[in-house]
C-alpha positions as MATLAB code, in Angstrom:
seq = 'MDSPPMNRNKRGFRKPTPVGSNLNHTRSSAISVVAITKNGIRIAKCIKNNWPDAKIYVPRKYYEAIDDIQWFEEPTSQIMERLFKTSSALICIFSLGAVIRLIAPFISNKIYDPAVVVIDDKANFVISTLSGHIGGANSLATELSTFFEGSMAVITTAADVNQTIAVDILGRDLGWTIDGPDTITQVSACMVNEMPIGLFQDSGERNWWPKKGLPRNVRPLLGLDDLKSEEFRAGLIITDRILKNEEISSKSVIYRPKSFVVGIGMHWNTTMEKIESAILHLFQDNCFSIRSIRNLATIENKAQARGLLDFSRSYNIPIEVFNDNQLSRMQVPNPSELVGRFESTKSVSEAAALLSSKGVLVVPKIKFPPDLTLSVARMEFE';
ca = [
       3.401   24.630  -24.122;
       5.685   21.877  -25.597;
       4.148   18.287  -25.098;
       6.476   15.419  -23.998;
       8.213   13.218  -26.437;
       5.877   10.045  -26.671;
       7.182    6.396  -27.211;
       3.504    5.301  -28.117;
       4.437    3.430  -31.107;
       7.162    1.639  -29.677;
       5.429   -0.059  -26.997;
       2.347   -1.057  -28.411;
      -0.845   -2.193  -26.614;
      -0.332   -4.041  -23.429;
      -1.573   -4.770  -20.054;
       0.192   -2.663  -17.150;
       1.998   -4.417  -14.674;
      -0.586   -6.285  -12.106;
      -1.171   -3.936   -9.320;
      -2.688   -5.231   -5.833;
      -1.626   -6.889   -2.682;
      -0.482  -10.397   -1.496;
      -2.330   -9.909    1.630;
      -5.498  -11.345    0.294;
      -6.956   -7.726   -0.026;
      -9.094   -7.085   -3.302;
      -9.956   -3.740   -4.695;
     -11.374   -2.731   -8.165;
      -8.793   -3.251  -10.859;
      -9.550    0.129  -12.404;
      -6.522    2.509  -13.035;
      -7.736    6.067  -12.761;
      -5.508    8.619  -14.830;
      -6.389   12.098  -13.423;
      -5.212   15.188  -15.245;
      -5.679   18.825  -14.964;
      -3.720   20.796  -17.813;
      -4.031   20.439  -21.854;
      -0.568   19.264  -21.529;
      -1.405   16.853  -18.619;
      -4.419   15.642  -21.016;
      -1.532   14.715  -23.511;
       0.225   12.760  -21.585;
      -3.207   10.873  -20.244;
      -3.585   10.063  -23.901;
      -0.538    8.147  -24.055;
      -1.130    6.355  -21.300;
      -3.824    5.204  -22.791;
      -2.866    4.404  -26.041;
      -0.217    2.235  -23.938;
      -3.107    0.731  -21.345;
      -6.854    1.223  -23.120;
      -8.272    0.183  -19.791;
      -6.835    3.342  -17.895;
      -9.620    5.932  -17.433;
      -8.731    9.393  -17.769;
     -10.545   12.015  -15.781;
     -10.478   15.543  -16.773;
     -12.153   18.953  -15.393;
     -14.855   19.336  -18.104;
     -13.661   23.373  -18.636;
     -10.967   21.440  -21.157;
     -14.094   19.626  -23.031;
     -13.626   18.338  -26.548;
     -15.539   15.270  -28.367;
     -13.533   12.545  -27.174;
     -15.207    9.487  -25.839;
     -12.334    8.117  -24.201;
     -12.382   10.830  -21.692;
     -14.405   11.329  -18.170;
     -15.402   14.946  -17.674;
     -16.144   15.838  -14.400;
     -17.528   18.980  -13.045;
     -16.859   18.466   -9.132;
     -14.235   20.128   -7.455;
     -10.842   17.999   -8.201;
     -10.961   17.099   -4.479;
     -14.154   15.244   -4.699;
     -13.164   13.445   -7.928;
      -9.684   12.280   -5.796;
     -11.803   11.114   -3.122;
     -13.747    8.760   -5.248;
     -11.073    7.493   -7.416;
      -8.586    7.091   -4.217;
     -11.205    4.826   -2.501;
     -12.385    2.928   -5.843;
      -9.359    2.315   -7.750;
      -6.731    0.119   -7.747;
      -4.194    2.429   -9.232;
      -4.019    6.313   -9.445;
      -1.881    8.105  -11.906;
      -2.035   12.169  -11.263;
      -0.288   14.281  -13.759;
      -0.157   17.490  -11.564;
       2.406   18.442   -8.990;
       3.406   16.263   -5.975;
       2.352   18.417   -3.262;
      -1.215   19.220   -4.748;
      -1.568   14.990   -4.879;
      -0.414   15.128   -1.349;
      -2.625   17.337    0.099;
      -5.736   15.970   -1.860;
      -5.181   12.268   -0.770;
      -3.695   12.903    2.739;
      -7.610   12.419    4.401;
      -8.215    9.359    3.050;
      -4.769    7.598    3.446;
      -5.327    4.220    6.024;
      -2.265    2.184    5.400;
      -0.029    0.167    3.049;
      -2.479   -2.798    3.140;
      -5.339   -1.250    1.669;
      -4.468    2.060    0.046;
      -4.257    2.449   -3.899;
      -1.126    2.734   -5.618;
      -0.425    6.558   -6.447;
       1.588    7.734   -9.000;
       2.383   11.167   -9.910;
       3.682   12.571  -13.274;
       4.755   16.039  -13.723;
       3.369   18.450  -16.604;
       6.108   17.620  -18.953;
       6.209   13.812  -17.961;
      10.074   14.044  -16.985;
       9.673   12.434  -13.492;
       7.169    9.629  -13.015;
       7.359    9.399   -9.015;
       5.854    6.433   -6.756;
       4.213    8.182   -4.382;
       2.135    5.947   -1.982;
       1.720    2.127   -1.884;
       4.922    1.129   -3.824;
       5.459   -2.320   -3.067;
       2.237   -3.256   -1.878;
      -0.302   -1.291   -3.928;
       2.439   -1.491   -7.154;
       3.422    1.874   -7.290;
       6.746    1.124   -7.831;
       6.476   -1.129  -10.703;
       3.772    1.160  -12.597;
       5.864    4.237  -12.244;
       8.799    2.163  -13.480;
       6.328    0.689  -16.954;
       5.316    4.551  -17.324;
       8.337    6.154  -17.755;
       9.102    3.946  -20.519;
       6.523    5.651  -22.423;
       8.057    8.781  -22.885;
      11.220    9.763  -24.059;
      13.919   11.018  -21.502;
      11.231   10.361  -18.568;
      12.411    8.892  -15.000;
      10.949    6.675  -12.650;
      11.750    8.234   -8.968;
      11.797    5.241   -6.595;
      12.491    5.629   -3.010;
      11.631    2.931   -1.124;
      14.623    1.540    1.052;
      14.298   -2.200   -0.258;
      14.532   -0.736   -4.058;
      17.337    1.868   -3.653;
      19.348   -0.769   -1.368;
      18.881   -3.554   -4.284;
      17.591   -6.206   -1.197;
      14.852   -8.103   -0.521;
      11.199   -6.379   -0.582;
       9.659   -8.508    2.342;
       6.331   -7.237    1.849;
       5.923   -8.307   -1.704;
       8.462  -11.387   -1.889;
       6.593  -14.190   -4.086;
       3.857  -12.047   -5.121;
       4.311  -12.836   -8.526;
       4.301  -16.379   -7.711;
       1.388  -16.214   -6.149;
       2.308  -16.453   -2.879;
       0.601  -14.731   -0.153;
       1.489  -13.848    3.483;
       0.140  -14.582    6.638;
      -0.941  -11.438    8.123;
       0.814   -8.366    7.865;
       1.903   -7.433   11.719;
       5.286   -8.362   11.278;
       6.037   -6.999    7.728;
       7.519   -3.637    9.304;
       9.840   -4.795   11.972;
      11.278   -7.478    9.588;
      11.453   -4.939    6.640;
      13.428   -2.622    9.273;
      16.120   -5.425   10.005;
      16.477   -6.213    6.288;
      17.045   -2.564    4.695;
      19.262   -1.998    7.971;
      21.451   -5.041    7.229;
      20.549   -6.844   10.476;
      20.765  -10.744   10.763;
      17.831  -12.608    9.223;
      17.313  -16.019    8.819;
      15.686  -17.830    6.031;
      13.801  -21.255    6.315;
      12.092  -22.896    3.322;
      10.509  -26.435    2.807;
       7.976  -25.740    0.032;
       7.253  -23.750   -2.744;
       9.483  -22.213   -6.107;
      13.168  -21.630   -5.179;
      13.745  -18.974   -7.811;
      11.993  -16.467   -5.887;
      15.044  -14.160   -5.621;
      16.554  -12.694   -9.261;
      19.951  -12.146   -8.146;
      22.822  -14.342   -7.607;
      23.306  -14.660   -4.006;
      20.981  -13.369   -1.017;
      21.949  -10.272    0.606;
      24.677  -10.870    3.200;
      22.546  -10.662    6.295;
      20.163  -13.153    5.262;
      21.333  -16.489    5.840;
      19.738  -19.816    4.806;
      18.779  -22.462    7.363;
      18.121  -26.073    7.414;
      15.785  -26.016   10.505;
      13.046  -24.028   11.685;
      14.134  -23.859   15.008;
      17.191  -22.204   14.033;
      15.360  -19.520   14.168;
      15.247  -19.232   18.017;
      18.577  -17.796   18.048;
      19.196  -14.410   19.175;
      21.571  -14.367   16.485;
      18.855  -13.214   14.328;
      16.434  -10.101   14.606;
      14.324  -11.617   12.284;
      13.053  -14.629    9.891;
      11.692  -15.078    6.553;
       9.596  -18.185    6.641;
       8.640  -20.039    3.221;
       6.005  -23.117    4.343;
       2.655  -24.727    3.703;
       2.834  -25.570    7.158;
       0.843  -24.021   10.429;
       3.667  -22.810   12.527;
       2.624  -23.247   16.674;
       5.849  -21.550   17.875;
       5.002  -18.120   18.813;
       8.666  -17.227   19.482;
       9.577  -17.987   16.053;
       6.011  -16.490   14.386;
       6.589  -13.303   15.961;
       9.496  -12.165   14.561;
       8.968  -13.376   11.317;
       6.996  -12.790    7.959;
       5.522  -16.240    6.939;
       5.077  -16.714    3.306;
       2.197  -19.429    1.914;
       3.326  -21.023   -1.603;
       0.695  -22.297   -3.408;
       1.901  -26.100   -2.749;
      -1.391  -28.391   -2.701;
      -3.868  -29.434   -5.059;
      -7.120  -30.997   -3.277;
      -8.400  -33.852   -5.135;
     -12.099  -33.939   -4.683;
     -14.440  -36.790   -5.512;
     -18.006  -36.242   -4.498;
     -21.848  -36.440   -5.385;
     -23.532  -34.134   -7.662;
     -25.484  -32.524   -4.442;
     -22.650  -32.180   -2.111;
     -22.870  -29.043   -0.644;
     -20.462  -26.375   -0.389;
     -20.723  -26.313    3.223;
     -19.432  -30.081    3.597;
     -16.866  -29.392    1.225;
     -15.671  -26.530    3.381;
     -15.904  -28.369    6.517;
     -14.017  -31.110    5.570;
     -11.157  -29.440    3.847;
     -10.936  -27.101    6.656;
     -10.573  -30.026    9.308;
      -8.423  -31.851    7.011;
      -5.804  -29.225    6.274;
      -6.123  -28.254   10.289;
      -5.550  -31.969   10.927;
      -2.364  -32.183    9.235;
      -1.377  -28.549   10.297;
      -1.922  -27.509    6.256;
      -2.261  -24.222    5.713;
      -5.350  -23.706    3.562;
      -3.779  -20.720    1.959;
      -1.533  -22.840   -0.041;
      -3.726  -24.450   -1.937;
      -2.983  -24.028   -5.588;
      -6.065  -25.685   -6.997;
      -8.929  -28.342   -6.312;
      -9.350  -31.177   -8.985;
     -12.070  -33.725  -10.100;
     -13.518  -35.609  -12.352;
     -15.272  -33.293  -15.576;
     -18.776  -34.538  -15.079;
     -18.742  -32.594  -11.608;
     -17.032  -29.578  -12.953;
     -20.524  -27.600  -12.421;
     -21.808  -29.105   -9.152;
     -23.221  -26.193   -7.358;
     -21.113  -26.866   -4.197;
     -17.728  -27.043   -5.398;
     -18.167  -23.778   -7.638;
     -19.818  -22.299   -4.497;
     -16.641  -23.033   -2.463;
     -14.145  -22.325   -5.552;
     -15.611  -18.926   -5.456;
     -15.966  -18.244   -2.014;
     -12.383  -19.277   -1.317;
     -10.947  -17.764   -5.090;
      -9.335  -21.048   -5.410;
      -9.619  -22.447   -8.987;
     -10.956  -25.922  -10.379;
      -9.220  -28.376  -12.648;
     -11.019  -31.230  -14.279;
      -9.942  -34.461  -16.121;
     -11.940  -36.804  -17.875;
     -12.269  -40.692  -16.569;
      -9.530  -41.634  -19.433;
      -7.223  -39.696  -17.865;
      -7.576  -40.404  -14.331;
      -7.973  -44.489  -15.004;
      -4.407  -44.101  -16.174;
      -2.941  -42.903  -13.019;
      -1.382  -45.492  -10.585;
      -2.618  -44.475   -6.970;
      -2.496  -46.421   -3.342;
      -6.278  -46.574   -3.018;
      -8.261  -47.666   -6.167;
     -12.034  -48.292   -5.424;
     -14.107  -50.787   -7.397;
     -17.188  -49.433   -6.197;
     -15.989  -45.975   -7.843;
     -15.220  -47.836  -10.866;
     -18.601  -48.706  -11.226;
     -19.978  -45.136  -11.366;
     -16.989  -43.018  -12.963;
     -15.054  -45.346  -15.427;
     -12.182  -44.653  -13.095;
     -11.354  -46.533   -9.992;
     -10.208  -42.850   -8.184;
     -11.274  -39.536   -8.612;
      -9.949  -37.682   -5.761;
      -6.392  -39.565   -5.701;
      -5.576  -39.866   -9.371;
      -6.924  -36.067   -9.917;
      -4.878  -34.792   -7.129;
      -1.787  -36.422   -8.294;
      -2.558  -35.626  -12.065;
      -2.806  -32.085  -11.330;
      -0.087  -31.498   -9.028;
       2.629  -33.863  -10.785;
       3.829  -34.485   -7.123;
       3.403  -36.674   -4.247;
       0.367  -37.546   -2.308;
       0.678  -36.246    1.381;
      -2.870  -36.784    2.474;
      -4.039  -40.207    0.956;
      -8.196  -40.532    0.154;
     -10.115  -39.843    3.260;
     -13.584  -40.108    3.263;
     -16.423  -38.129    4.705;
     -19.632  -40.060    4.422;
     -21.675  -40.536    2.427;
     -20.975  -37.871   -0.369;
     -17.204  -36.849   -0.395;
     -13.492  -37.912   -0.455;
     -10.693  -35.704   -0.316;
      -6.958  -36.376   -1.123;
      -4.314  -33.910   -0.971;
      -1.077  -33.960   -3.129;
       1.823  -31.591   -2.758;
       3.826  -30.148   -6.034;
       7.428  -30.604   -5.937;
       9.582  -27.335   -6.988;
      13.338  -27.452   -8.171;
];
């Protein structure tokens, strides 16, 4: 049997397009490749040449002394179940029908299922089979097809074939998340059926749509209340603020751009619980979404404080630190002589928030006695 022409040398080693969700779902980052024929093994090796972290699984009956392959003895149905439940992406080099029968009992929903891509035995077609948008199968299939001469990616999701906005992954490459998945399906249906959709954005990057103009059924709005109009069947809302209007939110998908930086002044022994409670209350009082926090910022001598690290890990929010010389050069509204005696700078929380965000202070320094001070700055986007 002839093997497919490989483009392995043209592409070189590189990481695959990231897969996963902008709905805060986390799964192992493993990319698993299952091959059950000799030709499939050759295709799998080409994939691994381009993506060294991918793991290849092959029935033991094809065994040869190759360290990079996991040889399995159990039935293919069992290995497929295990890999479907533990991988972020599953690449199957055998027939589409067989793959569907094998994964069907384990399919849950588009939020939690892994990306599944099917490649035929000559790599003529690379088919995005499951979780094309949220799981990333469409991107994987497109990239995989470049590994084989003459190969074609097969994408069938309506947003892609109609070249319109993919509601479920809008802004994902910018780090945006979605506030709940309940309205995704209804808004996606309105998008692909070209029903009128209102777009409101008051924060976040403005370059999220790569094409020259928006789809003709999407109209930018100056005010959020405009979405109440019966003219609009659905809404896209890009904001870092908490919405309290059920009429609007029930027909909209709400995206959370990473626009806030929380500046923190603290003691070495300030607890995670204190930090968590203070930030949650501060954001609730100001109707800000905690999902829009890009990072925390503080002075470098607190970078390893246990409470700060624990909060950072628990919420998956990174920390940026600055030395006292950097902070002392910042102009802040509320400098403190007392802080200056201990930290060699008259401001930590406000200065760190402004320095990290390069934006504007939206919540000046607030004290949470006796050991915590918070400030919030919002990034400015062009």
